[in-house]
ZASEPA-998684 format. One line per 3 residues: their letters; for each residue x, y negated, z negated of C-alpha. Coordinates in steps of 0.5 Angstrom, whole numbers, padded with zeros to 4 digits. Layout:
N
A) X,Y,Z  ...;
# end
This chain:
116
MEI) -0169,-0237,-0230  -0166,-0230,-0232  -0168,-0228,-0225;
EVV) -0164,-0233,-0221  -0158,-0231,-0225  -0159,-0224,-0223;
NYL) -0160,-0226,-0216  -0154,-0230,-0216  -0150,-0224,-0220;
KFV) -0152,-0219,-0214  -0150,-0224,-0209  -0143,-0225,-0212;
LAL) -0142,-0217,-0213  -0145,-0216,-0206  -0140,-0221,-0203;
VFV) -0134,-0218,-0207  -0136,-0211,-0205  -0136,-0213,-0197;
LGL) -0130,-0216,-0198  -0127,-0210,-0201  -0129,-0206,-0195;
IGG) -0126,-0211,-0190  -0120,-0211,-0194  -0120,-0203,-0194;
FAI) -0121,-0202,-0187  -0116,-0207,-0185  -0111,-0203,-0189;
LAK) -0113,-0196,-0186  -0112,-0199,-0179  -0105,-0201,-0180;
RAG) -0103,-0195,-0183  -0107,-0191,-0177  -0102,-0196,-0172;
LGN) -0108,-0200,-0170  -0105,-0206,-0171  -0099,-0210,-0167;
RGP) -0094,-0205,-0170  -0091,-0203,-0163  -0092,-0198,-0158;
IVR) -0094,-0191,-0159  -0089,-0186,-0157  -0092,-0179,-0154;
GKS) -0087,-0173,-0153  -0080,-0172,-0156  -0076,-0176,-0151;
KRL) -0076,-0184,-0153  -0074,-0187,-0147  -0077,-0194,-0148;
AII) -0077,-0198,-0155  -0078,-0205,-0157  -0071,-0207,-0160;
ESM) -0073,-0214,-0163  -0079,-0219,-0162  -0079,-0227,-0164;
SLD) -0084,-0232,-0163  -0082,-0238,-0160  -0089,-0242,-0161;
PKR) -0096,-0239,-0161  -0097,-0238,-0154  -0090,-0235,-0152;
RVV) -0085,-0230,-0155  -0078,-0227,-0153  -0078,-0219,-0153;
LIR) -0072,-0215,-0153  -0073,-0208,-0149  -0069,-0202,-0149;
RDD) -0070,-0197,-0143  -0066,-0191,-0142  -0059,-0194,-0143;
AEH) -0060,-0202,-0141  -0063,-0207,-0145  -0068,-0213,-0142;
LVL) -0070,-0219,-0145  -0077,-0222,-0143  -0081,-0228,-0144;
LGI) -0088,-0227,-0145  -0093,-0232,-0145  -0101,-0232,-0145;
QNE) -0102,-0232,-0137  -0095,-0230,-0135  -0088,-0226,-0136;
QII) -0081,-0228,-0134  -0075,-0223,-0134  -0069,-0228,-0137;
ETR) -0064,-0223,-0137  -0064,-0215,-0135  -0059,-0210,-0135;
LAL) -0056,-0212,-0142  -0050,-0207,-0143  -0051,-0203,-0150;
TGA) -0044,-0203,-0151  -0042,-0210,-0149  -0048,-0212,-0154;
LEE) -0045,-0209,-0160  -0038,-0211,-0159  -0040,-0218,-0158;
MPS) -0044,-0219,-0164  -0040,-0222,-0170  -0039,-0219,-0176;
AKP) -0044,-0219,-0181  -0040,-0223,-0186  -0039,-0230,-0185;
SFV) -0031,-0232,-0185  -0031,-0235,-0192  -0034,-0229,-0195;
KAL) -0029,-0225,-0192  -0024,-0230,-0195  -0027,-0229,-0202;
DLP) -0026,-0221,-0201  -0019,-0221,-0199  -0016,-0221,-0206;
NRA) -0021,-0215,-0208  -0018,-0211,-0202  -0011,-0213,-0203;
AG) -0012,-0211,-0210  -0016,-0204,-0209;
# end
C-alpha cells in the first residue's frame, strides 16, 4: 500500500511540474511578442498601426487601422474582410469625439471651478 501512495505522489508532482512548465513557456512567449499583441514594427518609421480592435462575436472583429495620415475601419471575419469606412480624417475624428466627462459630472464640477 505504501508503494501505491508513492506512485500517486510522483504522478501528482510530475503533473504540477509539467503544468508549471507550460505556464512558464506561455509567459515567456507573451513577453517575447509571440502572442496576439499586435504587429511587429521594423525600422524607425512607424507608418502602420492598429489603433483599436473590438470583437463583435467569436467569428468577427472590427479593427481601426492608421496608415500614414488616414484611418481605416475594417471588418475582419474568418473567410473574408470588408472595409467599412476609409480615409477617416485624424483631425475630424479628434474634434468630433465627445469630452471624457459626462455632462452631469461637468455640472458637479462647476462650483469647484468657480471657487478655484
